[in-house]
N, C-alpha and C positions, 0 to 999 in steps of 0.2 A: 426558482431552483434554488436550490438548498446551496447557503456558503459554505466552502470549504473552508474548514479549521486547518491548512495548513498553513504553515511561515519558512521562510530559508532555511532554517534553524533546525526544521525538520523532515531534511532532506539529503541525501547519501548520495554522492556522485561517483561512482566506477571506484567504489569501497573493493577491497581482495578477499569477497568471498566466490566461494567454489561449487557451491550445491543450497538446496532447497534448505536445510537446516541452518545455518550461516547466513543465509541473508532474513529468516525468520529471527533469530537472536540477534541479529544487527537493527531491525524495524524494532524487535520489543526492547531495544534499549533507547530507542528513540521516544518511542510511545511512553516508556518510564519518567521521562522528564515533563510529559506534558497532562498524564494520566496520575501520580500520588502511588503507582503500583510499583509493583519492583518488575525489572526487564525479564527473571526469571518467571513470575507469573503471566506477563502477557505470555512470553513466548512460551508456553506449557498451554496456553489458551489458544494462541494460532495452530500450532502443532496440534493439537487436537481436533480444533475446528480441519486442518487440514486432511488427517485421517479419515474424516468423513468423505471425501470428496475434494479432490482439486477444485482449486479457487483462480485455476487461471481460466481466463477469458476467450485467452485465443490472440492472435493480433502479438505475440512479445508481450502481452501484459496480464498480470497479475494484482487480485485485490484481495489477498491475506485478510481475515475479520475475525473476531471473534466479541463474543458479549461476557462482561467481564465482572464478576461480584467489586465493588470499594471503586470502580471507574466512575466517576460524578459527571462528565461530561464526555459527548463523541473526541476521539482523539484520532488526527490522523498522520502518517509516517508515507516517507518515500525512498523508494531507491530503484536508482538508476545501474544498471549492470551492463560492462561494456561487453564482455562475453556474454552471450545465452547462458540462462541456466535450467535445465531438466525440471519441469514441475505439474507434468502429467495434464499440459492444456487440451482441451477439446481436438484444436488442431494439429497436434504435435508437436506444434513448433515450439525452441524453448525462452524462456523469459529476460527478455531484460526490463522491464519498467514493471516495479511493485507498489503498488500503494496501497497499507495497510490502515486497517479501520479498529479503533477499540471502542467500545460502546457499553454504557454500562444494562447491565443484565437487565432493566428492565427496561430498555429501549427499545423496544421492537420497532415502531414505527419510525425511528430516527434514524434504527440501523438500515432499513430499508431504503431510507427517503439518501441518507449517504451514498451509499452503493450504486442506487439508482441516478443519482448527478456523476458520481464518477465513470459509471458503464455509458453513461450518453456522451461525456466529453471524451470519452477515450475512445469510444466509437470512431469519431476521427480521425481519417486517416492522416490528415494534416497536423493534428494534435500529435497524434505518436512519431510523428517522424520530425518535428520540432524537437520533443524530447530527448530524443534518440542524438540529437543535434547540439545542445547546449553542452557549456565546457565548465558549467559550476550549477552550484545550488542555487541562487538568482533566478539563472535562465531557465532553470526549470518550473520552478514555483512559480515565475510567471507564463510559462507554457501552459501551464496547468489554469491557471486562475483567469486568465485574460480571456476579454468577450471576443468571438468572431468577428 
């Protein structure tokens, strides 16, 4: 399985976000720290991707992602929202767990591998429950990266 390039520093727990745009802006700011791209470029790419169709995957989870010019390696950031955010998920549920992925424009395979890894991990009801219970970024990171 692909290793997640995620650290506790790339996790926001319960920031004061109230809509999808604010979530994507917050995630873009985190991704900017590890990609060398500006938060505005990343936010624009994530929002453009959402316009093509929601990246909500159901069960209160979304995987916003984009392939971005100037990004040289895969970067991941996460946000957990205390209240659900409307995100046009296929099951109609509001989203509380967002894992954003920025990948190089040319990295189609890496892009699919990291999304697959995340989807498999987040398919676990136990993992999703743990992500909602944690109190800090370290707890979120541990829940996302530990092996069952």
